[in-house]
N, C-alpha and C positions, 0 to 999 in steps of 0.2 A: 526554443527549448525542444530538445528531442523527446520523442514519445517514450523512449526507454527511461529517460530521466524522470518523466512524469510518473510512469508506473513504479519506478523505484521509490519515489517520494511517497506515493499513496501507500505502498507496502510498509515503508518506514513509519508512516503515521499509524497504521494498524498495529505494527509491532510496539510502537510507543504506548499506545492505549492498552493493549491486551497482554503483552509479554507472552506470546503463544509459543508452542512448539510447532514444528513443521507441519504436521498433519492438521493441527488446529488452525494454523494460518490458512491452509487451503480451504477449510470449511468457513472461516471468517470471511474470506474474500468472496466466496460464493454467496454467503448470507447477506453481506453488505451490498453486493451488486445485484441482489434479487435473482441470483442464478445466471446472470448475464455472463459472468466470468467464472470459470470452473477450472482453475489451474491444477495440473497434476504434479506428482513428485518430480518429473523430469523438467518441469519449469521452476518449481519452488526451490528445490534444494540447490541447484546451481546458482540461483539468484541469492539465496542466503549465504552461500559460500563467497560470492562476489562482494556482497555487502559487508561480510565479516572481514574479508581480505582488505577492503578499502577503509576499514576501521569505523564503519558506520553503525555496526551492531556487534554484540558479543554474546556468546553462549553463557548461560547461567544454569547452575544445578541447584535444585532445592531439595532439601532433605526429604526422603521418602518418595521423591518423584524421579523415576528412572529416565524420563525423557528430558532432552535438553530444551530449555526455553531460550528465547532470544529477547534481548532488550537493546534499546538504542543507546549508543555511547554519547559522550559529550560532543564528539566530532559530528555524530549523526544529528544531534539536536541543533547544532550550529548550521548544518546543511538544511535542515527543515525550516529553521528561522529565515535563512537566506532565500529559500524557494517559495515560502508561504505566500507572499503578495502576488507573485506571478501565477502560482497555481490557483489561488482563489479567483484571480481575475479571469483566468482561462476557463475555469468551471462556470463562472457567472456568464461568460460569453457563450459557452455551450448551451447553458440553460436558456439564454435569450434566443438562440437559433432553434432550439426545440420548441419553445413557446410560440415562436413565429409559425413553425410548421403546424403546431397544434391548432392555432387560431385560424389558419388558412385552409387546412386540409381536413382535419378531424372534425371541426365544428361546421365546416362549410360543405 
């Protein structure tokens, strides 16, 4: 699985949960990653355009809200269901590697 596919999936999961507008998505990524990831407009908006072009998300307008929010389409949900087992496995493996380091270097 390519790194770009993983990052797209993670962003799709965030969009699925929060239905954010672009600026809000940038802030959510920073918050969820504890400040480790701080994407700017030059990263987020081209990615949103690509996800929309691939039919994974769509823009939605809510009455009284002048900002475009994004939500995951049915095609996007199917993509997330397909990638979920691999992504969870990869994240668990990363945690295992981090735990190993923590036990051997931080505690020792």
